[in-house]
TIVO-2410 file (N, C-alpha, C; in nm, 3 decimals):
# residues 131
REC num residu      c1      c2      c3 atome chaine
REC   1      M   0.675   0.761  -0.922     N      A
REC   1      M   0.657   0.618  -0.939    CA      A
REC   1      M   0.687   0.543  -0.809     C      A
REC   2      R   0.784   0.591  -0.734     N      A
REC   2      R   0.821   0.527  -0.610    CA      A
REC   2      R   0.708   0.535  -0.508     C      A
REC   3      W   0.633   0.646  -0.508     N      A
REC   3      W   0.524   0.661  -0.412    CA      A
REC   3      W   0.414   0.559  -0.436     C      A
REC   4      I   0.396   0.516  -0.561     N      A
REC   4      I   0.296   0.413  -0.592    CA      A
REC   4      I   0.336   0.281  -0.526     C      A
REC   5      A   0.464   0.247  -0.535     N      A
REC   5      A   0.512   0.123  -0.474    CA      A
REC   5      A   0.496   0.129  -0.322     C      A
REC   6      V   0.526   0.244  -0.262     N      A
REC   6      V   0.511   0.261  -0.118    CA      A
REC   6      V   0.364   0.248  -0.078     C      A
REC   7      L   0.277   0.311  -0.154     N      A
REC   7      L   0.134   0.305  -0.127    CA      A
REC   7      L   0.082   0.161  -0.137     C      A
REC   8      M   0.126   0.089  -0.240     N      A
REC   8      M   0.084  -0.051  -0.255    CA      A
REC   8      M   0.133  -0.135  -0.137     C      A
REC   9      L   0.255  -0.109  -0.091     N      A
REC   9      L   0.308  -0.182   0.023    CA      A
REC   9      L   0.227  -0.153   0.149     C      A
REC  10      V   0.188  -0.028   0.170     N      A
REC  10      V   0.107   0.009   0.285    CA      A
REC  10      V  -0.026  -0.064   0.282     C      A
REC  11      F  -0.092  -0.066   0.166     N      A
REC  11      F  -0.219  -0.137   0.153    CA      A
REC  11      F  -0.203  -0.286   0.176     C      A
REC  12      L  -0.094  -0.343   0.126     N      A
REC  12      L  -0.070  -0.486   0.143    CA      A
REC  12      L  -0.051  -0.520   0.291     C      A
REC  13      I   0.028  -0.441   0.360     N      A
REC  13      I   0.053  -0.464   0.502    CA      A
REC  13      I  -0.075  -0.446   0.582     C      A
REC  14      A  -0.152  -0.343   0.549     N      A
REC  14      A  -0.279  -0.319   0.619    CA      A
REC  14      A  -0.374  -0.435   0.598     C      A
REC  15      G  -0.381  -0.485   0.477     N      A
REC  15      G  -0.470  -0.597   0.447    CA      A
REC  15      G  -0.428  -0.725   0.516     C      A
REC  16      M  -0.299  -0.746   0.531     N      A
REC  16      M  -0.251  -0.867   0.596    CA      A
REC  16      M  -0.284  -0.866   0.745     C      A
REC  17      G  -0.305  -0.750   0.801     N      A
REC  17      G  -0.336  -0.740   0.942    CA      A
REC  17      G  -0.478  -0.782   0.976     C      A
REC  18      C  -0.562  -0.808   0.876     N      A
REC  18      C  -0.701  -0.841   0.904    CA      A
REC  18      C  -0.721  -0.988   0.937     C      A
REC  19      G  -0.616  -1.068   0.931     N      A
REC  19      G  -0.628  -1.209   0.967    CA      A
REC  19      G  -0.708  -1.288   0.866     C      A
REC  20      G  -0.670  -1.284   0.742     N      A
REC  20      G  -0.740  -1.357   0.638    CA      A
REC  20      G  -0.703  -1.302   0.502     C      A
REC  21      P  -0.784  -1.332   0.402     N      A
REC  21      P  -0.753  -1.285   0.267    CA      A
REC  21      P  -0.774  -1.135   0.255     C      A
REC  22      W  -0.713  -1.079   0.153     N      A
REC  22      W  -0.730  -0.937   0.126    CA      A
REC  22      W  -0.759  -0.921  -0.022     C      A
REC  23      L  -0.883  -0.887  -0.052     N      A
REC  23      L  -0.930  -0.878  -0.191    CA      A
REC  23      L  -0.904  -1.011  -0.260     C      A
REC  24      A  -0.824  -1.013  -0.366     N      A
REC  24      A  -0.800  -1.136  -0.441    CA      A
REC  24      A  -0.677  -1.212  -0.390     C      A
REC  25      I  -0.612  -1.161  -0.285     N      A
REC  25      I  -0.491  -1.223  -0.233    CA      A
REC  25      I  -0.529  -1.319  -0.120     C      A
REC  26      P  -0.498  -1.450  -0.136     N      A
REC  26      P  -0.531  -1.545  -0.031    CA      A
REC  26      P  -0.458  -1.512   0.099     C      A
REC  27      G  -0.516  -1.554   0.210     N      A
REC  27      G  -0.456  -1.533   0.341    CA      A
REC  27      G  -0.441  -1.664   0.414     C      A
REC  28      G  -0.423  -1.654   0.544     N      A
REC  28      G  -0.407  -1.772   0.628    CA      A
REC  28      G  -0.522  -1.785   0.726     C      A
REC  29      H  -0.486  -1.803   0.851     N      A
REC  29      H  -0.583  -1.823   0.959    CA      A
REC  29      H  -0.676  -1.702   0.971     C      A
REC  30      L  -0.806  -1.726   0.976     N      A
REC  30      L  -0.903  -1.617   0.993    CA      A
REC  30      L  -0.908  -1.575   1.139     C      A
REC  31      S  -0.901  -1.446   1.163     N      A
REC  31      S  -0.915  -1.397   1.299    CA      A
REC  31      S  -1.055  -1.341   1.316     C      A
REC  32      G  -1.100  -1.339   1.439     N      A
REC  32      G  -1.235  -1.292   1.469    CA      A
REC  32      G  -1.290  -1.373   1.585     C      A
REC  33      R  -1.419  -1.360   1.607     N      A
REC  33      R  -1.486  -1.428   1.718    CA      A
REC  33      R  -1.552  -1.554   1.665     C      A
REC  34      E  -1.505  -1.670   1.711     N      A
REC  34      E  -1.566  -1.796   1.669    CA      A
REC  34      E  -1.698  -1.814   1.743     C      A
REC  35      V  -1.804  -1.831   1.665     N      A
REC  35      V  -1.939  -1.843   1.719    CA      A
REC  35      V  -1.976  -1.991   1.724     C      A
REC  36      E  -2.022  -2.035   1.841     N      A
REC  36      E  -2.057  -2.176   1.860    CA      A
REC  36      E  -2.182  -2.216   1.784     C      A
REC  37      K  -2.285  -2.133   1.788     N      A
REC  37      K  -2.413  -2.169   1.727    CA      A
REC  37      K  -2.417  -2.123   1.582     C      A
REC  38      V  -2.425  -2.220   1.492     N      A
REC  38      V  -2.435  -2.192   1.349    CA      A
REC  38      V  -2.581  -2.161   1.315     C      A
REC  39      P  -2.605  -2.056   1.236     N      A
REC  39      P  -2.745  -2.024   1.202    CA      A
REC  39      P  -2.816  -2.142   1.137     C      A
REC  40      A  -2.939  -2.167   1.179     N      A
REC  40      A  -3.021  -2.271   1.116    CA      A
REC  40      A  -3.068  -2.224   0.979     C      A
REC  41      D  -3.077  -2.092   0.963     N      A
REC  41      D  -3.121  -2.032   0.837    CA      A
REC  41      D  -3.029  -1.915   0.805     C      A
REC  42      W  -2.958  -1.924   0.692     N      A
REC  42      W  -2.860  -1.822   0.652    CA      A
REC  42      W  -2.924  -1.707   0.575     C      A
REC  43      T  -3.055  -1.706   0.558     N      A
REC  43      T  -3.123  -1.605   0.478    CA      A
REC  43      T  -3.094  -1.463   0.526     C      A
REC  44      S  -3.080  -1.445   0.656     N      A
REC  44      S  -3.059  -1.310   0.709    CA      A
REC  44      S  -2.916  -1.259   0.687     C      A
REC  45      E  -2.825  -1.344   0.640     N      A
REC  45      E  -2.688  -1.299   0.614    CA      A
REC  45      E  -2.688  -1.213   0.488     C      A
REC  46      T  -2.644  -1.089   0.503     N      A
REC  46      T  -2.654  -0.994   0.392    CA      A
REC  46      T  -2.519  -0.953   0.334     C      A
REC  47      A  -2.410  -1.009   0.384     N      A
REC  47      A  -2.278  -0.975   0.329    CA      A
REC  47      A  -2.271  -1.020   0.183     C      A
REC  48      Q  -2.203  -0.941   0.103     N      A
REC  48      Q  -2.189  -0.976  -0.038    CA      A
REC  48      Q  -2.090  -1.092  -0.056     C      A
REC  49      F  -1.989  -1.096   0.030     N      A
REC  49      F  -1.888  -1.200   0.023    CA      A
REC  49      F  -1.868  -1.261   0.160     C      A
REC  50      M  -1.813  -1.381   0.160     N      A
REC  50      M  -1.771  -1.445   0.283    CA      A
REC  50      M  -1.623  -1.476   0.268     C      A
REC  51      E  -1.560  -1.506   0.379     N      A
REC  51      E  -1.421  -1.551   0.375    CA      A
REC  51      E  -1.420  -1.695   0.422     C      A
REC  52      L  -1.356  -1.779   0.345     N      A
REC  52      L  -1.355  -1.922   0.372    CA      A
REC  52      L  -1.213  -1.967   0.402     C      A
REC  53      E  -1.197  -2.037   0.514     N      A
REC  53      E  -1.067  -2.092   0.552    CA      A
REC  53      E  -1.071  -2.243   0.533     C      A
REC  54      T  -0.973  -2.294   0.461     N      A
REC  54      T  -0.961  -2.438   0.437    CA      A
REC  54      T  -0.829  -2.486   0.498     C      A
REC  55      R  -0.806  -2.613   0.491     N      A
REC  55      R  -0.681  -2.678   0.535    CA      A
REC  55      R  -0.646  -2.639   0.679     C      A
REC  56      P  -0.718  -2.696   0.777     N      A
REC  56      P  -0.698  -2.657   0.917    CA      A
REC  56      P  -0.553  -2.667   0.966     C      A
REC  57      E  -0.477  -2.764   0.917     N      A
REC  57      E  -0.340  -2.781   0.967    CA      A
REC  57      E  -0.244  -2.672   0.917     C      A
REC  58      D  -0.278  -2.606   0.809     N      A
REC  58      D  -0.199  -2.495   0.753    CA      A
REC  58      D  -0.299  -2.402   0.684     C      A
REC  59      P  -0.373  -2.321   0.762     N      A
REC  59      P  -0.487  -2.246   0.710    CA      A
REC  59      P  -0.459  -2.163   0.585     C      A
REC  60      Y  -0.555  -2.173   0.494     N      A
REC  60      Y  -0.552  -2.101   0.366    CA      A
REC  60      Y  -0.692  -2.042   0.350     C      A
REC  61      S  -0.699  -1.910   0.335     N      A
REC  61      S  -0.830  -1.846   0.328    CA      A
REC  61      S  -0.845  -1.761   0.202     C      A
REC  62      V  -0.970  -1.754   0.156     N      A
REC  62      V  -1.003  -1.676   0.037    CA      A
REC  62      V  -1.134  -1.602   0.060     C      A
REC  63      Q  -1.154  -1.498  -0.018     N      A
REC  63      Q  -1.281  -1.424  -0.016    CA      A
REC  63      Q  -1.359  -1.469  -0.138     C      A
REC  64      L  -1.486  -1.504  -0.119     N      A
REC  64      L  -1.566  -1.551  -0.231    CA      A
REC  64      L  -1.714  -1.525  -0.211     C      A
REC  65      S  -1.788  -1.538  -0.318     N      A
REC  65      S  -1.933  -1.521  -0.310    CA      A
REC  65      S  -1.996  -1.654  -0.268     C      A
REC  66      Y  -2.116  -1.645  -0.220     N      A
REC  66      Y  -2.189  -1.762  -0.171    CA      A
REC  66      Y  -2.335  -1.745  -0.211     C      A
REC  67      F  -2.412  -1.850  -0.190     N      A
REC  67      F  -2.554  -1.848  -0.222    CA      A
REC  67      F  -2.632  -1.906  -0.106     C      A
REC  68      V  -2.749  -1.853  -0.082     N      A
REC  68      V  -2.839  -1.909   0.019    CA      A
REC  68      V  -2.964  -1.955  -0.054     C      A
REC  69      V  -2.994  -2.083  -0.039     N      A
REC  69      V  -3.113  -2.143  -0.100    CA      A
REC  69      V  -3.187  -2.219   0.010     C      A
REC  70      D  -3.314  -2.185   0.029     N      A
REC  70      D  -3.395  -2.248   0.134    CA      A
REC  70      D  -3.324  -2.242   0.270     C      A
REC  71      G  -3.256  -2.131   0.296     N      A
REC  71      G  -3.191  -2.111   0.425    CA      A
REC  71      G  -3.055  -2.177   0.440     C      A
REC  72      K  -3.012  -2.254   0.340     N      A
REC  72      K  -2.885  -2.326   0.346    CA      A
REC  72      K  -2.777  -2.248   0.270     C      A
REC  73      L  -2.652  -2.261   0.315     N      A
REC  73      L  -2.537  -2.190   0.260    CA      A
REC  73      L  -2.467  -2.278   0.156     C      A
REC  74      Y  -2.447  -2.224   0.034     N      A
REC  74      Y  -2.389  -2.300  -0.076    CA      A
REC  74      Y  -2.275  -2.226  -0.144     C      A
REC  75      L  -2.185  -2.307  -0.205     N      A
REC  75      L  -2.077  -2.257  -0.290    CA      A
REC  75      L  -2.085  -2.332  -0.422     C      A
REC  76      D  -2.054  -2.263  -0.531     N      A
REC  76      D  -2.042  -2.333  -0.659    CA      A
REC  76      D  -1.908  -2.296  -0.723     C      A
REC  77      P  -1.800  -2.353  -0.669     N      A
REC  77      P  -1.666  -2.315  -0.711    CA      A
REC  77      P  -1.628  -2.367  -0.849     C      A
REC  78      A  -1.548  -2.287  -0.918     N      A
REC  78      A  -1.491  -2.328  -1.046    CA      A
REC  78      A  -1.377  -2.426  -1.019     C      A
REC  79      E  -1.361  -2.522  -1.105     N      A
REC  79      E  -1.251  -2.618  -1.091    CA      A
REC  79      E  -1.117  -2.545  -1.101     C      A
REC  80      G  -1.016  -2.604  -1.041     N      A
REC  80      G  -0.882  -2.549  -1.050    CA      A
REC  80      G  -0.846  -2.452  -0.938     C      A
REC  81      R  -0.936  -2.432  -0.845     N      A
REC  81      R  -0.909  -2.343  -0.732    CA      A
REC  81      R  -0.832  -2.422  -0.624     C      A
REC  82      V  -0.727  -2.363  -0.572     N      A
REC  82      V  -0.647  -2.429  -0.469    CA      A
REC  82      V  -0.732  -2.463  -0.348     C      A
REC  83      W  -0.815  -2.367  -0.306     N      A
REC  83      W  -0.898  -2.391  -0.187    CA      A
REC  83      W  -0.999  -2.503  -0.208     C      A
REC  84      L  -1.045  -2.522  -0.332     N      A
REC  84      L  -1.138  -2.631  -0.361    CA      A
REC  84      L  -1.068  -2.766  -0.341     C      A
REC  85      D  -0.944  -2.776  -0.386     N      A
REC  85      D  -0.867  -2.899  -0.364    CA      A
REC  85      D  -0.849  -2.925  -0.214     C      A
REC  86      H  -0.819  -2.819  -0.139     N      A
REC  86      H  -0.805  -2.833   0.007    CA      A
REC  86      H  -0.936  -2.884   0.068     C      A
REC  87      M  -1.047  -2.824   0.025     N      A
REC  87      M  -1.178  -2.858   0.081    CA      A
REC  87      M  -1.216  -3.003   0.047     C      A
REC  88      R  -1.178  -3.049  -0.070     N      A
REC  88      R  -1.205  -3.188  -0.108    CA      A
REC  88      R  -1.121  -3.285  -0.027     C      A
REC  89      D  -0.998  -3.245   0.005     N      A
REC  89      D  -0.910  -3.330   0.086    CA      A
REC  89      D  -0.955  -3.337   0.231     C      A
REC  90      D  -1.005  -3.225   0.283     N      A
REC  90      D  -1.049  -3.218   0.421    CA      A
REC  90      D  -1.169  -3.122   0.425     C      A
REC  91      P  -1.290  -3.172   0.445     N      A
REC  91      P  -1.409  -3.088   0.437    CA      A
REC  91      P  -1.429  -2.990   0.553     C      A
REC  92      R  -1.342  -2.996   0.654     N      A
REC  92      R  -1.354  -2.901   0.766    CA      A
REC  92      R  -1.311  -2.762   0.721     C      A
REC  93      V  -1.402  -2.667   0.731     N      A
REC  93      V  -1.374  -2.529   0.692    CA      A
REC  93      V  -1.423  -2.436   0.802     C      A
REC  94      R  -1.382  -2.310   0.792     N      A
REC  94      R  -1.437  -2.205   0.876    CA      A
REC  94      R  -1.478  -2.092   0.784     C      A
REC  95      A  -1.590  -2.028   0.814     N      A
REC  95      A  -1.640  -1.918   0.732    CA      A
REC  95      A  -1.653  -1.794   0.819     C      A
REC  96      R  -1.608  -1.681   0.764     N      A
REC  96      R  -1.617  -1.555   0.839    CA      A
REC  96      R  -1.710  -1.459   0.766     C      A
REC  97      F  -1.804  -1.406   0.844     N      A
REC  97      F  -1.895  -1.300   0.800    CA      A
REC  97      F  -1.871  -1.185   0.897     C      A
REC  98      G  -1.811  -1.075   0.851     N      A
REC  98      G  -1.774  -0.967   0.942    CA      A
REC  98      G  -1.668  -1.019   1.036     C      A
REC  99      Q  -1.693  -1.014   1.166     N      A
REC  99      Q  -1.599  -1.068   1.265    CA      A
REC  99      Q  -1.646  -1.199   1.325     C      A
REC 100      R  -1.758  -1.253   1.274     N      A
REC 100      R  -1.812  -1.381   1.323    CA      A
REC 100      R  -1.757  -1.496   1.240     C      A
REC 101      I  -1.702  -1.595   1.307     N      A
REC 101      I  -1.646  -1.712   1.239    CA      A
REC 101      I  -1.726  -1.836   1.280     C      A
REC 102      Y  -1.761  -1.916   1.180     N      A
REC 102      Y  -1.839  -2.038   1.203    CA      A
REC 102      Y  -1.758  -2.159   1.160     C      A
REC 103      R  -1.760  -2.264   1.242     N      A
REC 103      R  -1.695  -2.391   1.209    CA      A
REC 103      R  -1.795  -2.474   1.129     C      A
REC 104      L  -1.758  -2.507   1.005     N      A
REC 104      L  -1.850  -2.577   0.915    CA      A
REC 104      L  -1.779  -2.693   0.849     C      A
REC 105      Q  -1.857  -2.771   0.775     N      A
REC 105      Q  -1.800  -2.876   0.691    CA      A
REC 105      Q  -1.864  -2.868   0.554     C      A
REC 106      A  -1.783  -2.889   0.453     N      A
REC 106      A  -1.830  -2.885   0.315    CA      A
REC 106      A  -1.886  -3.021   0.277     C      A
REC 107      V  -2.006  -3.020   0.222     N      A
REC 107      V  -2.073  -3.142   0.181    CA      A
REC 107      V  -2.109  -3.127   0.033     C      A
REC 108      L  -2.070  -3.226  -0.049     N      A
REC 108      L  -2.107  -3.223  -0.190    CA      A
REC 108      L  -2.259  -3.235  -0.199     C      A
REC 109      A  -2.324  -3.132  -0.250     N      A
REC 109      A  -2.470  -3.129  -0.255    CA      A
REC 109      A  -2.525  -3.168  -0.391     C      A
REC 110      A  -2.449  -3.142  -0.498     N      A
REC 110      A  -2.499  -3.173  -0.632    CA      A
REC 110      A  -2.385  -3.185  -0.732     C      A
REC 111      E  -2.404  -3.274  -0.826     N      A
REC 111      E  -2.313  -3.288  -0.939    CA      A
REC 111      E  -2.347  -3.179  -1.040     C      A
REC 112      P  -2.257  -3.153  -1.136     N      A
REC 112      P  -2.287  -3.050  -1.237    CA      A
REC 112      P  -2.423  -3.072  -1.303     C      A
REC 113      G  -2.502  -2.965  -1.309     N      A
REC 113      G  -2.631  -2.968  -1.375    CA      A
REC 113      G  -2.747  -3.020  -1.293     C      A
REC 114      E  -2.722  -3.069  -1.172     N      A
REC 114      E  -2.829  -3.128  -1.091    CA      A
REC 114      E  -2.912  -3.026  -1.013     C      A
REC 115      M  -2.856  -2.909  -0.988     N      A
REC 115      M  -2.924  -2.814  -0.902    CA      A
REC 115      M  -2.957  -2.687  -0.979     C      A
REC 116      E  -3.084  -2.660  -0.992     N      A
REC 116      E  -3.131  -2.544  -1.068    CA      A
REC 116      E  -3.085  -2.413  -1.003     C      A
REC 117      G  -3.046  -2.319  -1.087     N      A
REC 117      G  -3.005  -2.188  -1.038    CA      A
REC 117      G  -2.856  -2.174  -1.020     C      A
REC 118      F  -2.782  -2.282  -1.036     N      A
REC 118      F  -2.637  -2.279  -1.023    CA      A
REC 118      F  -2.574  -2.305  -1.159     C      A
REC 119      D  -2.446  -2.273  -1.170     N      A
REC 119      D  -2.372  -2.299  -1.293    CA      A
REC 119      D  -2.382  -2.449  -1.324     C      A
REC 120      P  -2.435  -2.485  -1.441     N      A
REC 120      P  -2.456  -2.627  -1.472    CA      A
REC 120      P  -2.327  -2.706  -1.497     C      A
REC 121      T  -2.211  -2.640  -1.495     N      A
REC 121      T  -2.084  -2.710  -1.517    CA      A
REC 121      T  -2.007  -2.733  -1.388     C      A
REC 122      R  -2.065  -2.695  -1.275     N      A
REC 122      R  -1.990  -2.700  -1.150    CA      A
REC 122      R  -2.053  -2.793  -1.045     C      A
REC 123      F  -1.967  -2.847  -0.961     N      A
REC 123      F  -2.012  -2.922  -0.844    CA      A
REC 123      F  -2.058  -2.819  -0.741     C      A
REC 124      I  -2.165  -2.850  -0.669     N      A
REC 124      I  -2.221  -2.758  -0.570    CA      A
REC 124      I  -2.193  -2.814  -0.431     C      A
REC 125      Y  -2.143  -2.728  -0.343     N      A
REC 125      Y  -2.114  -2.767  -0.206    CA      A
REC 125      Y  -2.203  -2.690  -0.110     C      A
REC 126      R  -2.254  -2.759  -0.011     N      A
REC 126      R  -2.331  -2.697   0.097    CA      A
REC 126      R  -2.240  -2.692   0.220     C      A
REC 127      L  -2.247  -2.584   0.294     N      A
REC 127      L  -2.169  -2.572   0.416    CA      A
REC 127      L  -2.261  -2.595   0.535     C      A
REC 128      D  -2.241  -2.707   0.601     N      A
REC 128      D  -2.323  -2.748   0.715    CA      A
REC 128      D  -2.245  -2.731   0.846     C      A
REC 129      P  -2.316  -2.727   0.959     N      A
REC 129      P  -2.245  -2.725   1.087    CA      A
REC 129      P  -2.163  -2.854   1.102     C      A
REC 130      R  -2.051  -2.843   1.168     N      A
REC 130      R  -1.973  -2.964   1.195    CA      A
REC 130      R  -2.043  -3.047   1.300     C      A
REC 131      P  -2.035  -3.181   1.286     N      A
REC 131      P  -2.098  -3.268   1.386    CA      A
REC 131      P  -2.028  -3.258   1.520     C      A
***
């Protein structure tokens, strides 16, 4: 039984070294290479998940799924998520795909039920390049 605890600790420490979230465990500042040019079309992004960093003054990051519609990057978060509250307070976010990090801003794109193909009970956010 003790070896299970040791193994879990090793995985936790290894995951914390990646500079961001680890599976379902939120992280802090995302590490990687910050890319200046944000893709005009996100269609070619094939990662299943992205990592999103919110709250620039005290970074909080999570791993989550995203959607690409007409080349634009979208999130349809469930209410009650800590990172969603952070994003609403300050729309400046950073997104990591692999080791590439993009500086973005969250823009409310649709109210619940307004955008076809998304959960009709959720607000939809688009991630645009920062001005």
